[in-house]
Each structure stands twice: as structure tokens, then as C-alpha cells.
All heavy atoms as a GROMACS GRO file, in nm:
protein
  571
    1MET      N    1   0.085  -0.118   0.000
    1MET     CA    2   0.000   0.000   0.000
    1MET      C    3   0.089   0.124   0.000
    1MET      O    4   0.177   0.138   0.082
    1MET     CB    5  -0.091  -0.001   0.123
    1MET     CG    6  -0.180   0.121   0.130
    1MET     SD    7  -0.281   0.131   0.280
    1MET     CE    8  -0.389  -0.006   0.259
    2SER      N    9   0.064   0.213  -0.093
    2SER     CA   10   0.144   0.334  -0.102
    2SER      C   11   0.090   0.440  -0.007
    2SER      O   12  -0.021   0.430   0.046
    2SER     CB   13   0.141   0.388  -0.245
    2SER     OG   14   0.014   0.439  -0.276
    3ALA      N   15   0.170   0.545   0.013
    3ALA     CA   16   0.127   0.656   0.099
    3ALA      C   17   0.002   0.721   0.042
    3ALA      O   18  -0.085   0.767   0.114
    3ALA     CB   19   0.240   0.757   0.114
    4ASN      N   20  -0.007   0.723  -0.091
    4ASN     CA   21  -0.124   0.782  -0.157
    4ASN      C   22  -0.250   0.705  -0.121
    4ASN      O   23  -0.355   0.763  -0.099
    4ASN     CB   24  -0.101   0.784  -0.308
    4ASN     CG   25  -0.201   0.870  -0.381
    4ASN    OD1   26  -0.255   0.965  -0.327
    4ASN    ND2   27  -0.228   0.835  -0.505
    5ASP      N   28  -0.240   0.572  -0.115
    5ASP     CA   29  -0.357   0.488  -0.083
    5ASP      C   30  -0.403   0.508   0.061
    5ASP      O   31  -0.520   0.487   0.091
    5ASP     CB   32  -0.325   0.341  -0.106
    5ASP     CG   33  -0.319   0.305  -0.254
    5ASP    OD1   34  -0.383   0.375  -0.334
    5ASP    OD2   35  -0.250   0.208  -0.287
    6GLU      N   36  -0.314   0.549   0.149
    6GLU     CA   37  -0.350   0.566   0.289
    6GLU      C   38  -0.458   0.672   0.308
    6GLU      O   39  -0.537   0.663   0.401
    6GLU     CB   40  -0.228   0.600   0.373
    6GLU     CG   41  -0.134   0.483   0.391
    6GLU     CD   42  -0.016   0.516   0.479
    6GLU    OE1   43  -0.027   0.608   0.563
    6GLU    OE2   44   0.088   0.451   0.463
    7TYR      N   45  -0.461   0.771   0.223
    7TYR     CA   46  -0.568   0.870   0.234
    7TYR      C   47  -0.671   0.855   0.123
    7TYR      O   48  -0.786   0.895   0.138
    7TYR     CB   49  -0.512   1.014   0.236
    7TYR     CG   50  -0.470   1.068   0.102
    7TYR    CD1   51  -0.561   1.134   0.021
    7TYR    CD2   52  -0.339   1.053   0.056
    7TYR    CE1   53  -0.523   1.184  -0.103
    7TYR    CE2   54  -0.301   1.103  -0.067
    7TYR     CZ   55  -0.393   1.168  -0.146
    7TYR     OH   56  -0.355   1.217  -0.268
    8LEU      N   57  -0.632   0.798   0.010
    8LEU     CA   58  -0.724   0.789  -0.104
    8LEU      C   59  -0.832   0.683  -0.082
    8LEU      O   60  -0.948   0.706  -0.114
    8LEU     CB   61  -0.646   0.760  -0.233
    8LEU     CG   62  -0.724   0.775  -0.362
    8LEU    CD1   63  -0.784   0.914  -0.373
    8LEU    CD2   64  -0.634   0.748  -0.481
    9ILE      N   65  -0.797   0.569  -0.026
    9ILE     CA   66  -0.896   0.463  -0.002
    9ILE      C   67  -1.006   0.512   0.093
    9ILE      O   68  -1.124   0.499   0.061
    9ILE     CB   69  -0.829   0.333   0.048
    9ILE    CG1   70  -0.748   0.270  -0.064
    9ILE    CG2   71  -0.934   0.234   0.100
    9ILE    CD1   72  -0.665   0.151  -0.022
   10PRO      N   73  -0.972   0.571   0.210
   10PRO     CA   74  -1.080   0.622   0.295
   10PRO      C   75  -1.161   0.734   0.230
   10PRO      O   76  -1.282   0.743   0.250
   10PRO     CB   77  -1.008   0.673   0.420
   10PRO     CG   78  -0.875   0.610   0.418
   10PRO     CD   79  -0.842   0.582   0.275
   11LEU      N   80  -1.095   0.818   0.151
   11LEU     CA   81  -1.165   0.927   0.083
   11LEU      C   82  -1.266   0.872  -0.018
   11LEU      O   83  -1.382   0.913  -0.019
   11LEU     CB   84  -1.066   1.020   0.013
   11LEU     CG   85  -1.127   1.132  -0.071
   11LEU    CD1   86  -1.211   1.225   0.015
   11LEU    CD2   87  -1.017   1.209  -0.143
   12VAL      N   88  -1.223   0.778  -0.100
   12VAL     CA   89  -1.313   0.718  -0.200
   12VAL      C   90  -1.426   0.642  -0.130
   12VAL      O   91  -1.541   0.649  -0.172
   12VAL     CB   92  -1.236   0.628  -0.298
   12VAL    CG1   93  -1.330   0.551  -0.388
   12VAL    CG2   94  -1.140   0.713  -0.383
   13ALA      N   95  -1.395   0.572  -0.022
   13ALA     CA   96  -1.499   0.500   0.053
   13ALA      C   97  -1.602   0.597   0.109
   13ALA      O   98  -1.723   0.570   0.105
   13ALA     CB   99  -1.436   0.418   0.166
   14LEU      N  100  -1.557   0.711   0.158
   14LEU     CA  101  -1.649   0.812   0.211
   14LEU      C  102  -1.735   0.871   0.099
   14LEU      O  103  -1.857   0.886   0.115
   14LEU     CB  104  -1.570   0.922   0.281
   14LEU     CG  105  -1.651   1.034   0.346
   14LEU    CD1  106  -1.734   0.978   0.460
   14LEU    CD2  107  -1.558   1.142   0.396
   15LEU      N  108  -1.674   0.902  -0.013
   15LEU     CA  109  -1.749   0.957  -0.126
   15LEU      C  110  -1.848   0.855  -0.182
   15LEU      O  111  -1.956   0.893  -0.229
   15LEU     CB  112  -1.652   1.002  -0.236
   15LEU     CG  113  -1.566   1.125  -0.203
   15LEU    CD1  114  -1.462   1.146  -0.312
   15LEU    CD2  115  -1.652   1.248  -0.184
   16ALA      N  116  -1.814   0.726  -0.175
   16ALA     CA  117  -1.902   0.621  -0.229
   16ALA      C  118  -2.032   0.610  -0.151
   16ALA      O  119  -2.129   0.552  -0.201
   16ALA     CB  120  -1.829   0.487  -0.230
   17ARG      N  121  -2.037   0.667  -0.033
   17ARG     CA  122  -2.161   0.665   0.046
   17ARG      C  123  -2.267   0.757  -0.015
   17ARG      O  124  -2.386   0.737   0.009
   17ARG     CB  125  -2.135   0.710   0.189
   17ARG     CG  126  -2.051   0.614   0.268
   17ARG     CD  127  -2.032   0.666   0.407
   17ARG     NE  128  -1.942   0.581   0.484
   17ARG     CZ  129  -1.901   0.612   0.604
   17ARG    NH1  130  -1.940   0.724   0.663
   17ARG    NH2  131  -1.819   0.531   0.668
   18SER      N  132  -2.222   0.860  -0.088
   18SER     CA  133  -2.316   0.961  -0.138
   18SER      C  134  -2.315   0.981  -0.288
   18SER      O  135  -2.407   1.042  -0.341
   18SER     CB  136  -2.286   1.096  -0.072
   18SER     OG  137  -2.294   1.087   0.068
   19PHE      N  138  -2.210   0.935  -0.356
   19PHE     CA  139  -2.196   0.964  -0.497
   19PHE      C  140  -2.174   0.836  -0.578
   19PHE      O  141  -2.122   0.738  -0.526
   19PHE     CB  142  -2.077   1.058  -0.524
   19PHE     CG  143  -2.090   1.191  -0.456
   19PHE    CD1  144  -2.029   1.215  -0.335
   19PHE    CD2  145  -2.163   1.293  -0.515
   19PHE    CE1  146  -2.041   1.337  -0.272
   19PHE    CE2  147  -2.175   1.416  -0.454
   19PHE     CZ  148  -2.115   1.438  -0.332
   20GLY      N  149  -2.208   0.843  -0.705
   20GLY     CA  150  -2.178   0.734  -0.798
   20GLY      C  151  -2.036   0.748  -0.849
   20GLY      O  152  -1.963   0.842  -0.813
   21GLN      N  153  -1.996   0.656  -0.934
   21GLN     CA  154  -1.858   0.655  -0.984
   21GLN      C  155  -1.823   0.780  -1.063
   21GLN      O  156  -1.714   0.834  -1.049
   21GLN     CB  157  -1.835   0.530  -1.067
   21GLN     CG  158  -1.844   0.404  -0.984
   21GLN     CD  159  -1.852   0.279  -1.067
   21GLN    OE1  160  -1.879   0.283  -1.186
   21GLN    NE2  161  -1.832   0.165  -1.004
   22HIS      N  162  -1.916   0.828  -1.145
   22HIS     CA  163  -1.891   0.948  -1.222
   22HIS      C  164  -1.872   1.069  -1.130
   22HIS      O  165  -1.782   1.150  -1.150
   22HIS     CB  166  -2.005   0.974  -1.321
   22HIS     CG  167  -1.986   1.097  -1.403
   22HIS    ND1  168  -1.896   1.103  -1.507
   22HIS    CD2  169  -2.046   1.218  -1.396
   22HIS    CE1  170  -1.901   1.223  -1.560
   22HIS    NE2  171  -1.991   1.295  -1.494
   23GLY      N  172  -1.956   1.077  -1.028
   23GLY     CA  173  -1.945   1.188  -0.932
   23GLY      C  174  -1.814   1.184  -0.855
   23GLY      O  175  -1.752   1.288  -0.831
   24ILE      N  176  -1.771   1.064  -0.815
   24ILE     CA  177  -1.644   1.051  -0.744
   24ILE      C  178  -1.529   1.095  -0.833
   24ILE      O  179  -1.440   1.169  -0.791
   24ILE     CB  180  -1.623   0.907  -0.695
   24ILE    CG1  181  -1.730   0.870  -0.592
   24ILE    CG2  182  -1.484   0.889  -0.635
   24ILE    CD1  183  -1.734   0.723  -0.556
   25ALA      N  184  -1.531   1.051  -0.959
   25ALA     CA  185  -1.425   1.089  -1.054
   25ALA      C  186  -1.421   1.241  -1.071
   25ALA      O  187  -1.313   1.301  -1.071
   25ALA     CB  188  -1.447   1.020  -1.188
   26THR      N  189  -1.536   1.302  -1.082
   26THR     CA  190  -1.544   1.447  -1.099
   26THR      C  191  -1.485   1.519  -0.978
   26THR      O  192  -1.407   1.613  -0.992
   26THR     CB  193  -1.690   1.491  -1.122
   26THR    OG1  194  -1.739   1.425  -1.239
   26THR    CG2  195  -1.701   1.641  -1.140
   27ILE      N  196  -1.522   1.475  -0.859
   27ILE     CA  197  -1.472   1.538  -0.736
   27ILE      C  198  -1.320   1.525  -0.726
   27ILE      O  199  -1.250   1.622  -0.694
   27ILE     CB  200  -1.542   1.478  -0.612
   27ILE    CG1  201  -1.689   1.521  -0.610
   27ILE    CG2  202  -1.471   1.518  -0.484
   27ILE    CD1  203  -1.774   1.446  -0.511
   28LEU      N  204  -1.268   1.406  -0.751
   28LEU     CA  205  -1.122   1.386  -0.742
   28LEU      C  206  -1.049   1.470  -0.847
   28LEU      O  207  -0.943   1.527  -0.818
   28LEU     CB  208  -1.088   1.238  -0.759
   28LEU     CG  209  -1.138   1.145  -0.648
   28LEU    CD1  210  -1.104   1.001  -0.680
   28LEU    CD2  211  -1.080   1.185  -0.513
   29ASN      N  212  -1.105   1.480  -0.968
   29ASN     CA  213  -1.042   1.560  -1.073
   29ASN      C  214  -1.047   1.709  -1.040
   29ASN      O  215  -0.951   1.782  -1.069
   29ASN     CB  216  -1.106   1.532  -1.208
   29ASN     CG  217  -1.073   1.394  -1.260
   29ASN    OD1  218  -0.969   1.338  -1.226
   29ASN    ND2  219  -1.160   1.338  -1.339
   30GLU      N  220  -1.158   1.756  -0.982
   30GLU     CA  221  -1.168   1.897  -0.943
   30GLU      C  222  -1.064   1.933  -0.838
   30GLU      O  223  -1.015   2.045  -0.835
   30GLU     CB  224  -1.308   1.927  -0.887
   30GLU     CG  225  -1.416   1.933  -0.992
   30GLU     CD  226  -1.556   1.946  -0.933
   30GLU    OE1  227  -1.571   1.935  -0.809
   30GLU    OE2  228  -1.650   1.965  -1.013
   31ARG      N  229  -1.030   1.839  -0.754
   31ARG     CA  230  -0.929   1.862  -0.650
   31ARG      C  231  -0.788   1.825  -0.695
   31ARG      O  232  -0.695   1.823  -0.615
   31ARG     CB  233  -0.968   1.787  -0.524
   31ARG     CG  234  -1.082   1.858  -0.453
   31ARG     CD  235  -1.165   1.768  -0.368
   31ARG     NE  236  -1.277   1.838  -0.306
   31ARG     CZ  237  -1.390   1.872  -0.369
   31ARG    NH1  238  -1.406   1.844  -0.496
   31ARG    NH2  239  -1.487   1.934  -0.305
   32GLU      N  240  -0.777   1.790  -0.822
   32GLU     CA  241  -0.648   1.757  -0.886
   32GLU      C  242  -0.576   1.644  -0.813
   32GLU      O  243  -0.456   1.648  -0.790
   32GLU     CB  244  -0.560   1.881  -0.896
   32GLU     CG  245  -0.622   1.989  -0.984
   32GLU     CD  246  -0.536   2.113  -0.997
   32GLU    OE1  247  -0.426   2.118  -0.937
   32GLU    OE2  248  -0.580   2.205  -1.067
   33ILE      N  249  -0.653   1.540  -0.777
   33ILE     CA  250  -0.597   1.418  -0.718
   33ILE      C  251  -0.588   1.316  -0.831
   33ILE      O  252  -0.689   1.265  -0.877
   33ILE     CB  253  -0.685   1.365  -0.604
   33ILE    CG1  254  -0.699   1.470  -0.494
   33ILE    CG2  255  -0.629   1.235  -0.549
   33ILE    CD1  256  -0.799   1.435  -0.386
   34PRO      N  257  -0.466   1.287  -0.879
   34PRO     CA  258  -0.453   1.196  -0.994
   34PRO      C  259  -0.473   1.050  -0.957
   34PRO      O  260  -0.463   1.011  -0.840
   34PRO     CB  261  -0.309   1.221  -1.040
   34PRO     CG  262  -0.237   1.261  -0.916
   34PRO     CD  263  -0.338   1.336  -0.832
   35ASN      N  264  -0.499   0.971  -1.059
   35ASN     CA  265  -0.509   0.827  -1.044
   35ASN      C  266  -0.370   0.774  -1.009
   35ASN      O  267  -0.274   0.797  -1.083
   35ASN     CB  268  -0.559   0.767  -1.176
   35ASN     CG  269  -0.582   0.619  -1.169
   35ASN    OD1  270  -0.527   0.550  -1.085
   35ASN    ND2  271  -0.665   0.570  -1.259
   36PRO      N  272  -0.353   0.704  -0.896
   36PRO     CA  273  -0.220   0.658  -0.856
   36PRO      C  274  -0.159   0.555  -0.950
   36PRO      O  275  -0.036   0.540  -0.954
   36PRO     CB  276  -0.241   0.600  -0.716
   36PRO     CG  277  -0.385   0.568  -0.708
   36PRO     CD  278  -0.455   0.665  -0.799
   37SER      N  279  -0.239   0.486  -1.028
   37SER     CA  280  -0.185   0.382  -1.115
   37SER      C  281  -0.116   0.438  -1.239
   37SER      O  282  -0.023   0.377  -1.291
   37SER     CB  283  -0.293   0.283  -1.157
   37SER     OG  284  -0.389   0.347  -1.238
   38ASN      N  285  -0.162   0.556  -1.285
   38ASN     CA  286  -0.101   0.610  -1.406
   38ASN      C  287  -0.080   0.762  -1.403
   38ASN      O  288  -0.029   0.818  -1.498
   38ASN     CB  289  -0.184   0.573  -1.529
   38ASN     CG  290  -0.327   0.623  -1.520
   38ASN    OD1  291  -0.360   0.708  -1.439
   38ASN    ND2  292  -0.413   0.569  -1.605
   39GLY      N  293  -0.122   0.828  -1.296
   39GLY     CA  294  -0.101   0.972  -1.284
   39GLY      C  295  -0.195   1.057  -1.370
   39GLY      O  296  -0.181   1.178  -1.375
   40LYS      N  297  -0.291   0.994  -1.434
   40LYS     CA  298  -0.384   1.065  -1.521
   40LYS      C  299  -0.512   1.100  -1.445
   40LYS      O  300  -0.537   1.047  -1.337
   40LYS     CB  301  -0.419   0.979  -1.643
   40LYS     CG  302  -0.301   0.954  -1.734
   40LYS     CD  303  -0.343   0.872  -1.853
   40LYS     CE  304  -0.222   0.848  -1.944
   40LYS     NZ  305  -0.260   0.770  -2.062
   41PRO      N  306  -0.596   1.188  -1.503
   41PRO     CA  307  -0.725   1.216  -1.439
   41PRO      C  308  -0.812   1.092  -1.432
   41PRO      O  309  -0.796   0.998  -1.509
   41PRO     CB  310  -0.788   1.321  -1.533
   41PRO     CG  311  -0.673   1.383  -1.605
   41PRO     CD  312  -0.571   1.274  -1.619
   42TRP      N  313  -0.905   1.095  -1.336
   42TRP     CA  314  -0.995   0.982  -1.315
   42TRP      C  315  -1.106   0.980  -1.418
   42TRP      O  316  -1.148   1.082  -1.468
   42TRP     CB  317  -1.059   0.993  -1.177
   42TRP     CG  318  -0.964   0.973  -1.064
   42TRP    CD1  319  -0.896   1.070  -0.997
   42TRP    CD2  320  -0.928   0.850  -1.004
   42TRP    NE1  321  -0.819   1.014  -0.899
   42TRP    CE2  322  -0.837   0.879  -0.901
   42TRP    CE3  323  -0.963   0.718  -1.028
   42TRP    CZ2  324  -0.781   0.780  -0.821
   42TRP    CZ3  325  -0.907   0.619  -0.949
   42TRP    CH2  326  -0.817   0.650  -0.846
   43ASN      N  327  -1.156   0.860  -1.447
   43ASN     CA  328  -1.279   0.843  -1.524
   43ASN      C  329  -1.359   0.733  -1.454
   43ASN      O  330  -1.313   0.674  -1.356
   43ASN     CB  331  -1.251   0.811  -1.671
   43ASN     CG  332  -1.170   0.685  -1.690
   43ASN    OD1  333  -1.188   0.586  -1.620
   43ASN    ND2  334  -1.079   0.688  -1.786
   44GLN      N  335  -1.478   0.709  -1.502
   44GLN     CA  336  -1.566   0.614  -1.435
   44GLN      C  337  -1.508   0.473  -1.430
   44GLN      O  338  -1.519   0.403  -1.330
   44GLN     CB  339  -1.702   0.613  -1.506
   44GLN     CG  340  -1.808   0.536  -1.432
   44GLN     CD  341  -1.946   0.556  -1.491
   44GLN    OE1  342  -1.965   0.641  -1.577
   44GLN    NE2  343  -2.041   0.479  -1.446
   45THR      N  344  -1.442   0.432  -1.536
   45THR     CA  345  -1.382   0.298  -1.540
   45THR      C  346  -1.269   0.286  -1.438
   45THR      O  347  -1.259   0.186  -1.368
   45THR     CB  348  -1.330   0.268  -1.682
   45THR    OG1  349  -1.438   0.281  -1.774
   45THR    CG2  350  -1.272   0.128  -1.690
   46ALA      N  351  -1.186   0.390  -1.429
   46ALA     CA  352  -1.074   0.387  -1.334
   46ALA      C  353  -1.124   0.383  -1.191
   46ALA      O  354  -1.070   0.310  -1.107
   46ALA     CB  355  -0.985   0.508  -1.356
   47ILE      N  356  -1.230   0.460  -1.162
   47ILE     CA  357  -1.288   0.457  -1.027
   47ILE      C  358  -1.344   0.319  -0.996
   47ILE      O  359  -1.325   0.266  -0.887
   47ILE     CB  360  -1.398   0.565  -1.013
   47ILE    CG1  361  -1.336   0.704  -1.002
   47ILE    CG2  362  -1.488   0.538  -0.892
   47ILE    CD1  363  -1.260   0.729  -0.873
   48SER      N  364  -1.412   0.260  -1.092
   48SER     CA  365  -1.468   0.127  -1.073
   48SER      C  366  -1.360   0.025  -1.040
   48SER      O  367  -1.373  -0.054  -0.946
   48SER     CB  368  -1.544   0.085  -1.199
   48SER     OG  369  -1.593  -0.047  -1.186
   49ARG      N  370  -1.252   0.027  -1.117
   49ARG     CA  371  -1.140  -0.066  -1.092
   49ARG      C  372  -1.077  -0.041  -0.955
   49ARG      O  373  -1.046  -0.134  -0.882
   49ARG     CB  374  -1.033  -0.050  -1.200
   49ARG     CG  375  -1.066  -0.123  -1.326
   49ARG     CD  376  -0.942  -0.131  -1.415
   49ARG     NE  377  -0.986  -0.164  -1.548
   49ARG     CZ  378  -0.973  -0.084  -1.653
   49ARG    NH1  379  -0.913   0.031  -1.641
   49ARG    NH2  380  -1.018  -0.120  -1.770
   50TYR      N  381  -1.055   0.088  -0.922
   50TYR     CA  382  -0.991   0.122  -0.796
   50TYR      C  383  -1.077   0.075  -0.678
   50TYR      O  384  -1.026   0.017  -0.583
   50TYR     CB  385  -0.968   0.273  -0.788
   50TYR     CG  386  -0.888   0.315  -0.668
   50TYR    CD1  387  -0.749   0.304  -0.668
   50TYR    CD2  388  -0.949   0.363  -0.553
   50TYR    CE1  389  -0.674   0.340  -0.558
   50TYR    CE2  390  -0.876   0.400  -0.443
   50TYR     CZ  391  -0.738   0.388  -0.446
   50TYR     OH  392  -0.665   0.424  -0.335
   51MET      N  393  -1.208   0.098  -0.688
   51MET     CA  394  -1.297   0.057  -0.581
   51MET      C  395  -1.298  -0.095  -0.566
   51MET      O  396  -1.297  -0.147  -0.455
   51MET     CB  397  -1.438   0.111  -0.606
   51MET     CG  398  -1.449   0.261  -0.589
   51MET     SD  399  -1.609   0.327  -0.635
   51MET     CE  400  -1.715   0.254  -0.512
   52GLN      N  401  -1.298  -0.165  -0.678
   52GLN     CA  402  -1.298  -0.312  -0.674
   52GLN      C  403  -1.169  -0.363  -0.612
   52GLN      O  404  -1.172  -0.452  -0.527
   52GLN     CB  405  -1.316  -0.367  -0.815
   52GLN     CG  406  -1.331  -0.516  -0.819
   52GLN     CD  407  -1.358  -0.568  -0.959
   52GLN    OE1  408  -1.328  -0.501  -1.058
   52GLN    NE2  409  -1.413  -0.686  -0.968
   53GLN      N  410  -1.055  -0.307  -0.651
   53GLN     CA  411  -0.927  -0.351  -0.597
   53GLN      C  412  -0.913  -0.320  -0.448
   53GLN      O  413  -0.850  -0.394  -0.374
   53GLN     CB  414  -0.812  -0.286  -0.674
   53GLN     CG  415  -0.799  -0.337  -0.815
   53GLN     CD  416  -0.702  -0.256  -0.899
   53GLN    OE1  417  -0.652  -0.152  -0.855
   53GLN    NE2  418  -0.676  -0.301  -1.020
   54ALA      N  419  -0.973  -0.208  -0.404
   54ALA     CA  420  -0.963  -0.168  -0.264
   54ALA      C  421  -1.073  -0.230  -0.178
   54ALA      O  422  -1.074  -0.211  -0.057
   54ALA     CB  423  -0.969  -0.016  -0.254
   55GLY      N  424  -1.166  -0.302  -0.240
   55GLY     CA  425  -1.273  -0.365  -0.166
   55GLY      C  426  -1.380  -0.268  -0.119
   55GLY      O  427  -1.447  -0.292  -0.020
   56ILE      N  428  -1.396  -0.158  -0.191
   56ILE     CA  429  -1.496  -0.057  -0.156
   56ILE      C  430  -1.626  -0.091  -0.227
   56ILE      O  431  -1.629  -0.106  -0.349
   56ILE     CB  432  -1.448   0.084  -0.197
   56ILE    CG1  433  -1.319   0.118  -0.124
   56ILE    CG2  434  -1.557   0.188  -0.169
   56ILE    CD1  435  -1.251   0.243  -0.175
   57VAL      N  436  -1.734  -0.103  -0.151
   57VAL     CA  437  -1.864  -0.136  -0.206
   57VAL      C  438  -1.946  -0.007  -0.215
   57VAL      O  439  -1.966   0.060  -0.113
   57VAL     CB  440  -1.938  -0.239  -0.119
   57VAL    CG1  441  -2.075  -0.270  -0.176
   57VAL    CG2  442  -1.855  -0.364  -0.105
   58PRO      N  443  -1.991   0.030  -0.334
   58PRO     CA  444  -2.068   0.153  -0.347
   58PRO      C  445  -2.206   0.138  -0.283
   58PRO      O  446  -2.263   0.028  -0.278
   58PRO     CB  447  -2.080   0.174  -0.498
   58PRO     CG  448  -2.062   0.039  -0.556
   58PRO     CD  449  -1.972  -0.036  -0.463
   59ARG      N  450  -2.259   0.249  -0.237
   59ARG     CA  451  -2.392   0.248  -0.179
   59ARG      C  452  -2.498   0.229  -0.286
   59ARG      O  453  -2.599   0.163  -0.266
   59ARG     CB  454  -2.416   0.378  -0.103
   59ARG     CG  455  -2.551   0.385  -0.037
   59ARG     CD  456  -2.564   0.507   0.048
   59ARG     NE  457  -2.698   0.511   0.106
   59ARG     CZ  458  -2.748   0.616   0.165
   59ARG    NH1  459  -2.676   0.725   0.175
   59ARG    NH2  460  -2.868   0.613   0.215
   60PHE      N  461  -2.475   0.290  -0.401
   60PHE     CA  462  -2.569   0.282  -0.511
   60PHE      C  463  -2.507   0.204  -0.626
   60PHE      O  464  -2.391   0.223  -0.657
   60PHE     CB  465  -2.605   0.422  -0.563
   60PHE     CG  466  -2.661   0.510  -0.456
   60PHE    CD1  467  -2.584   0.606  -0.396
   60PHE    CD2  468  -2.793   0.496  -0.416
   60PHE    CE1  469  -2.636   0.688  -0.298
   60PHE    CE2  470  -2.846   0.577  -0.318
   60PHE     CZ  471  -2.767   0.674  -0.258
   61THR      N  472  -2.585   0.116  -0.686
   61THR     CA  473  -2.539   0.044  -0.804
   61THR      C  474  -2.647   0.052  -0.910
   61THR      O  475  -2.766   0.062  -0.880
   61THR     CB  476  -2.508  -0.104  -0.774
   61THR    OG1  477  -2.624  -0.164  -0.719
   61THR    CG2  478  -2.392  -0.118  -0.678
   62LEU      N  479  -2.605   0.046  -1.033
   62LEU     CA  480  -2.698   0.048  -1.145
   62LEU      C  481  -2.705  -0.094  -1.199
   62LEU      O  482  -2.605  -0.152  -1.238
   62LEU     CB  483  -2.648   0.143  -1.254
   62LEU     CG  484  -2.732   0.148  -1.381
   62LEU    CD1  485  -2.872   0.200  -1.350
   62LEU    CD2  486  -2.664   0.235  -1.484
   63LYS      N  487  -2.823  -0.150  -1.196
   63LYS     CA  488  -2.841  -0.285  -1.245
   63LYS      C  489  -2.924  -0.279  -1.372
   63LYS      O  490  -3.034  -0.226  -1.372
   63LYS     CB  491  -2.910  -0.370  -1.139
   63LYS     CG  492  -2.904  -0.518  -1.165
   63LYS     CD  493  -2.964  -0.593  -1.050
   63LYS     CE  494  -2.856  -0.676  -0.988
   63LYS     NZ  495  -2.907  -0.766  -0.885
   64ILE      N  496  -2.869  -0.330  -1.478
   64ILE     CA  497  -2.938  -0.331  -1.606
   64ILE      C  498  -2.980  -0.474  -1.635
   64ILE      O  499  -2.899  -0.564  -1.642
   64ILE     CB  500  -2.848  -0.277  -1.718
   64ILE    CG1  501  -2.806  -0.134  -1.685
   64ILE    CG2  502  -2.917  -0.285  -1.852
   64ILE    CD1  503  -2.705  -0.075  -1.780
   65SER      N  504  -3.109  -0.491  -1.651
   65SER     CA  505  -3.161  -0.625  -1.680
   65SER      C  506  -3.126  -0.665  -1.822
   65SER      O  507  -3.122  -0.580  -1.912
   65SER     CB  508  -3.313  -0.626  -1.664
   65SER     OG  509  -3.348  -0.592  -1.533
   66PRO      N  510  -3.104  -0.792  -1.846
   66PRO     CA  511  -3.075  -0.836  -1.982
   66PRO      C  512  -3.197  -0.816  -2.072
   66PRO      O  513  -3.312  -0.828  -2.027
   66PRO     CB  514  -3.039  -0.983  -1.969
   66PRO     CG  515  -3.089  -1.024  -1.836
   66PRO     CD  516  -3.099  -0.902  -1.752
   67TYR      N  517  -3.171  -0.788  -2.196
   67TYR     CA  518  -3.278  -0.769  -2.294
   67TYR      C  519  -3.346  -0.902  -2.321
   67TYR      O  520  -3.281  -1.004  -2.340
   67TYR     CB  521  -3.220  -0.715  -2.424
   67TYR     CG  522  -3.320  -0.703  -2.536
   67TYR    CD1  523  -3.417  -0.602  -2.537
   67TYR    CD2  524  -3.320  -0.795  -2.638
   67TYR    CE1  525  -3.508  -0.595  -2.638
   67TYR    CE2  526  -3.412  -0.787  -2.742
   67TYR     CZ  527  -3.506  -0.687  -2.741
   67TYR     OH  528  -3.598  -0.679  -2.843
   68GLU      N  529  -3.477  -0.900  -2.315
   68GLU     CA  530  -3.554  -1.023  -2.344
   68GLU      C  531  -3.651  -0.992  -2.455
   68GLU      O  532  -3.723  -0.894  -2.452
   68GLU     CB  533  -3.630  -1.068  -2.220
   68GLU     CG  534  -3.539  -1.115  -2.108
   68GLU     CD  535  -3.618  -1.163  -1.989
   68GLU    OE1  536  -3.736  -1.199  -2.003
   68GLU    OE2  537  -3.560  -1.164  -1.879
   69LYS      N  538  -3.651  -1.078  -2.552
   69LYS     CA  539  -3.741  -1.062  -2.664
   69LYS      C  540  -3.867  -1.146  -2.641
   69LYS      O  541  -3.857  -1.264  -2.613
   69LYS     CB  542  -3.672  -1.105  -2.794
   69LYS     CG  543  -3.750  -1.075  -2.918
   69LYS     CD  544  -3.669  -1.106  -3.042
   69LYS     CE  545  -3.746  -1.070  -3.164
   69LYS     NZ  546  -3.670  -1.096  -3.286
   70HIS      N  547  -3.980  -1.081  -2.647
   70HIS     CA  548  -4.107  -1.150  -2.627
   70HIS      C  549  -4.188  -1.144  -2.756
   70HIS      O  550  -4.190  -1.042  -2.824
   70HIS     CB  551  -4.188  -1.083  -2.514
   70HIS     CG  552  -4.121  -1.090  -2.382
   70HIS    ND1  553  -4.120  -1.204  -2.305
   70HIS    CD2  554  -4.049  -0.998  -2.312
   70HIS    CE1  555  -4.055  -1.182  -2.194
   70HIS    NE2  556  -4.008  -1.057  -2.195
   71PRO      N  557  -4.257  -1.252  -2.791
   71PRO     CA  558  -4.339  -1.249  -2.912
   71PRO      C  559  -4.457  -1.155  -2.893
   71PRO      O  560  -4.510  -1.140  -2.784
   71PRO     CB  561  -4.385  -1.394  -2.930
   71PRO     CG  562  -4.368  -1.458  -2.797
   71PRO     CD  563  -4.261  -1.382  -2.725
   72ASN      N  564  -4.498  -1.092  -3.003
   72ASN     CA  565  -4.615  -1.000  -2.998
   72ASN      C  566  -4.743  -1.076  -3.000
   72ASN      O  567  -4.769  -1.175  -3.047
   72ASN     CB  568  -4.609  -0.901  -3.113
   72ASN     CG  569  -4.495  -0.804  -3.095
   72ASN    OD1  570  -4.455  -0.782  -2.983
   72ASN    ND2  571  -4.445  -0.750  -3.201
   0.00000   0.00000   0.00000
């Protein structure tokens, strides 16, 4: 665990209580906190991966049902 993760994991966990992945990415980018894996700005995919690797479970999830074709 890097020094960056010592504050970033609790910060992302706290933000995950109230915001979705896009919102978390926006907040981190506004505060100029780069992605520790590559130093680039955050996006929704990067936040998703980071949360999964850190074991952070979001409060809100979007569940999309599979498309089902029904006869008319």
C-alpha cells in the first residue's frame, strides 16, 4: 500500500456513500488528485477498478436487466 492509498482509499470509501462513480471521478479531478496507477485524471472505469481492488462497495449500483425478446 502506497502513501497515496492511505488517504485515497478512505476518501473514496467516504465519497461512495453519497456519490456514484462518475461523481467521485469528478470530485477527485476537481481537487487535482490523480489516479495513482497512471497519474492521469480519473474516469468512471478507473474509479470502478480502484474501488474493486480496494474492496470498496458503493452504496448505489446500477443494475441493467438483460434484454428479453417477447413475441407479440
